[in-house]
C-alpha positions as CSV (number, residue, x, y, z in Angstrom):
1,M,4.0,24.9,-15.8
2,T,2.2,23.8,-19.0
3,H,0.2,27.0,-19.3
4,D,3.4,29.0,-19.5
5,V,4.6,26.9,-22.5
6,T,4.1,28.6,-25.9
7,K,5.3,27.7,-29.4
8,E,7.7,30.6,-29.1
9,S,9.1,29.5,-25.8
10,I,9.8,26.0,-27.3
11,R,11.5,27.6,-30.3
12,Q,13.7,29.7,-28.2
13,R,14.6,26.7,-26.0
14,I,15.6,24.6,-29.1
15,W,17.5,27.4,-30.9
16,S,19.5,28.3,-27.7
17,Y,20.2,24.6,-26.9
18,M,21.5,24.0,-30.5
19,E,23.8,27.1,-30.4
20,A,25.1,26.4,-26.9
21,N,25.9,22.7,-27.6
22,D,27.4,23.4,-31.1
23,I,24.8,21.3,-32.8
24,A,23.9,24.4,-35.0
25,R,25.6,24.8,-38.4
26,F,25.7,27.6,-40.9
27,P,23.8,29.8,-41.4
28,R,24.1,30.9,-37.8
29,P,22.8,32.0,-35.4
30,V,19.9,29.5,-36.0
31,H,17.4,31.7,-34.2
32,H,14.4,32.5,-36.3
33,R,15.3,29.9,-38.9
34,I,14.6,26.2,-39.6
35,P,17.9,25.3,-37.9
36,N,20.7,23.6,-39.8
37,F,22.4,21.0,-37.7
38,E,25.3,18.5,-37.4
39,G,24.2,15.3,-39.0
40,A,21.7,16.8,-41.4
41,E,23.1,14.9,-44.4
42,R,22.9,11.7,-42.5
43,A,19.3,12.3,-41.6
44,C,18.4,13.2,-45.2
45,T,20.1,10.0,-46.4
46,K,18.0,7.9,-44.0
47,V,14.9,9.3,-45.8
48,K,15.9,7.0,-48.7
49,Q,15.2,4.0,-46.5
50,L,11.5,4.9,-46.3
51,K,9.2,2.9,-48.5
52,E,7.1,6.2,-48.7
53,Y,10.2,7.8,-50.4
54,Q,11.0,4.8,-52.6
55,T,7.5,4.7,-54.1
56,A,7.1,8.5,-54.5
57,H,7.4,10.1,-57.9
58,T,6.8,13.8,-57.0
59,I,8.2,15.2,-53.8
60,K,7.8,18.7,-52.4
61,V,10.6,19.9,-50.1
62,N,11.1,23.1,-48.1
63,P,14.0,25.3,-49.2
64,D,16.0,25.4,-46.0
65,S,19.7,24.4,-45.5
66,P,19.2,21.2,-43.5
67,Q,17.1,19.7,-46.3
68,K,19.6,20.4,-49.1
69,Q,20.9,16.9,-49.1
70,I,17.4,15.3,-49.6
71,R,16.7,17.8,-52.5
72,F,20.0,16.6,-54.1
73,L,19.1,12.9,-53.6
74,I,15.6,13.4,-55.1
75,L,17.2,14.9,-58.2
76,E,19.9,12.2,-58.3
77,D,17.1,9.5,-58.1
78,N,15.3,11.1,-61.1
79,K,12.3,12.0,-59.1
80,T,10.3,15.2,-59.6
81,L,11.4,17.9,-57.1
82,L,9.0,20.7,-56.2
83,V,10.0,23.6,-54.0
84,P,7.9,26.5,-52.8
85,T,8.3,29.8,-54.7
86,P,10.4,32.0,-52.4
87,R,8.0,33.6,-49.8
88,L,5.2,32.7,-52.2
89,R,5.7,36.1,-53.9
90,N,5.3,34.8,-57.5
91,G,3.2,31.6,-57.2
92,L,3.1,28.5,-55.1
93,L,5.4,25.8,-56.5
94,N,8.5,25.6,-58.7
95,R,9.7,22.4,-60.4
96,I,13.4,22.0,-60.4
97,T,14.6,20.7,-63.8
98,P,18.4,20.1,-64.0
99,P,20.0,20.3,-67.5
100,Q,20.3,17.0,-69.4
101,N,23.2,14.7,-68.2
102,A,23.8,16.9,-65.2
103,N,26.7,15.8,-63.1
104,K,26.6,15.7,-59.2
105,H,28.1,19.2,-59.0
106,T,25.3,20.6,-61.1
107,L,22.7,18.6,-59.1
108,H,24.1,20.1,-55.9
109,I,23.7,23.6,-57.4
110,C,20.1,22.7,-58.4
111,S,19.3,21.8,-54.8
112,T,20.2,25.3,-53.6
113,S,18.4,28.6,-54.0
114,E,20.5,29.0,-57.2
115,G,18.6,26.1,-58.6
116,V,15.3,27.9,-58.1
117,K,16.7,30.9,-59.9
118,N,18.4,29.1,-62.8
119,Y,16.9,25.6,-63.2
120,S,13.2,25.9,-62.3
121,A,9.8,26.6,-63.9
122,R,6.8,27.9,-62.0
123,L,3.7,25.7,-61.9
124,G,0.5,27.6,-62.5
125,L,-2.6,27.0,-60.4
126,N,-4.2,25.1,-63.3
127,S,-1.3,22.6,-63.4
128,T,-2.5,19.1,-62.6
129,V,0.1,18.0,-60.1
130,K,-0.1,15.2,-57.6
131,I,2.4,15.3,-54.7
132,D,3.3,11.9,-53.3
133,L,5.4,13.1,-50.4
134,V,6.0,16.3,-48.5
135,I,9.3,16.9,-46.6
136,L,9.4,19.7,-44.1
137,G,12.0,21.2,-41.8
138,S,10.9,21.9,-38.2
139,V,12.1,23.7,-35.1
140,A,10.5,21.1,-32.8
141,V,8.4,18.0,-33.2
142,S,6.8,15.5,-30.9
143,P,6.6,11.7,-31.5
144,K,2.8,12.3,-31.7
145,G,3.4,14.4,-34.9
146,R,2.9,17.9,-33.5
147,R,5.2,20.2,-35.5
148,I,6.5,23.7,-34.6
149,G,8.1,25.7,-37.5
150,K,9.9,29.0,-37.3
151,G,6.8,31.0,-36.7
152,E,5.9,32.6,-40.1
153,G,3.3,30.0,-41.0
154,Y,4.5,29.4,-44.6
155,A,4.6,25.6,-44.4
156,D,1.0,25.5,-43.0
157,M,-0.2,28.0,-45.6
158,E,1.5,26.1,-48.5
159,F,-0.1,22.8,-47.4
160,A,-3.6,24.4,-47.2
161,M,-3.0,26.0,-50.7
162,M,-1.8,22.6,-52.2
163,S,-4.9,21.0,-50.7
164,T,-7.1,23.6,-52.2
165,I,-5.8,22.9,-55.7
166,G,-5.9,19.1,-55.2
167,A,-2.2,18.6,-55.1
168,V,-2.3,16.9,-51.7
169,N,-4.9,15.4,-49.5
170,S,-5.4,13.9,-46.0
171,E,-3.5,10.7,-47.1
172,T,-0.4,12.6,-48.3
173,I,2.5,11.6,-46.1
174,V,4.5,14.4,-44.4
175,V,8.1,13.7,-43.3
176,T,10.2,16.0,-41.2
177,V,14.1,15.8,-41.0
178,V,15.5,17.1,-37.7
179,H,18.2,16.6,-35.1
180,D,17.4,14.3,-32.2
181,C,17.4,17.2,-29.8
182,Q,14.5,18.7,-31.7
183,V,12.2,15.8,-30.9
184,L,10.4,16.7,-27.7
185,D,8.3,14.1,-25.9
186,S,5.6,16.5,-24.8
187,I,4.4,19.4,-26.8
188,P,1.0,20.5,-25.5
189,D,-1.9,19.8,-27.9
190,N,-3.6,23.0,-26.9
191,L,-0.9,25.0,-28.8
192,F,-2.3,23.8,-32.2
193,G,-5.2,24.6,-34.4
194,E,-6.7,23.0,-37.5
195,H,-4.4,25.1,-39.7
196,D,-1.3,23.5,-38.3
197,V,0.4,20.8,-40.4
198,P,1.3,17.7,-38.4
199,V,4.0,15.2,-39.5
200,D,3.6,11.4,-40.1
201,I,7.3,10.4,-40.0
202,I,10.2,12.0,-38.1
203,V,13.7,11.2,-39.4
204,T,16.8,12.1,-37.3
205,P,20.5,11.1,-37.8
206,T,19.8,8.1,-35.5
207,R,16.1,7.3,-35.7
208,I,13.0,6.9,-37.8
209,I,9.8,7.6,-35.8
210,Y,6.3,6.8,-37.2
211,C,3.7,9.1,-35.6
212,E,0.6,7.1,-34.7
213,P,-2.3,7.7,-34.9
214,K,-2.0,10.1,-37.8
215,L,-3.3,13.6,-37.0
216,P,-5.7,15.4,-39.3
217,K,-4.2,17.7,-41.9
218,P,-5.5,21.1,-43.1
219,D,-7.7,20.6,-46.2
220,H,-8.6,24.2,-46.9
221,I,-7.4,27.8,-46.4
222,I,-8.8,29.3,-43.2
223,W,-9.2,32.9,-44.5
224,S,-10.1,34.3,-41.0
225,L,-6.5,33.6,-39.9
226,L,-5.0,35.7,-42.7
227,S,-4.8,39.5,-42.4
228,E,-5.7,41.7,-45.4
229,E,-2.0,42.7,-45.5
230,K,-0.9,39.0,-45.8
231,I,-3.4,38.4,-48.6
232,R,-2.1,41.6,-50.4
233,E,1.5,40.5,-50.0
234,I,0.9,37.1,-51.6
235,P,-0.8,37.4,-55.0
236,I,-1.5,33.7,-55.2
237,L,-3.8,34.0,-52.1
238,Q,-5.8,36.6,-54.0
239,E,-6.1,34.2,-57.0
240,L,-7.2,31.3,-54.8
241,K,-9.8,33.4,-53.0
242,K,-11.3,34.4,-56.4
243,I,-11.3,30.7,-57.5
244,E,-13.0,29.7,-54.2
245,Q,-15.6,32.4,-54.6
246,R,-16.2,31.5,-58.3
247,E,-16.7,27.8,-57.3
248,K,-19.1,28.6,-54.5
249,R,-21.1,30.7,-57.0
250,N,-21.1,27.8,-59.5
251,I,-22.3,25.4,-56.8
252,Q,-25.1,27.7,-55.8
253,V,-26.2,28.1,-59.4
254,R,-26.5,24.3,-59.8
């Protein structure tokens, strides 16, 4: 029955199905991850067909394995690739900058975690960056645009932070790249809150799905959902909180 369905029960169902049917790929098991899957490269390559991709200059992509190919293609197409700083420990976004005249082998390295270590620069909160497209991994999505991640909330938090600094807004298109089995026709609306990032376009190895009507996106950090421990763990949250408090004071002074 619907009231027994939770985000976690949906995650477990997808992860187990992918493992049992050998859709899952390294790293395995895919439980508690954004799952890598057979056909991930094909799905990523389909993203290039989107006019939203073709017109984008700056693209932010999650760091998980199934999105590696789209990170490579962004670099190959000479677009600006932004990735989140690992677990947000040292900031929000890193820009991957390959060495001059990098060959395909080097671009592939740049599109992995090694690229973040060796070929990236951190963007400060005062950087004026405008993100044209956000590409996320998912555990499950619905054709309406409801998205379930792996359960740690980083993608939602990153979007709220990017919105707070003006890097994204309600018009910024969000794409997810998944296997067909991860698209579920009915994911109950009551599982989602205003902090959850919906998707606008779903790309699988066989389909491109435009989610209509577009669901509202987070436009601020909802501090009441964050524990003191989480804020302590992520220094950039502390910085953003100070900025928000300072801006509120400035507004009140005016």
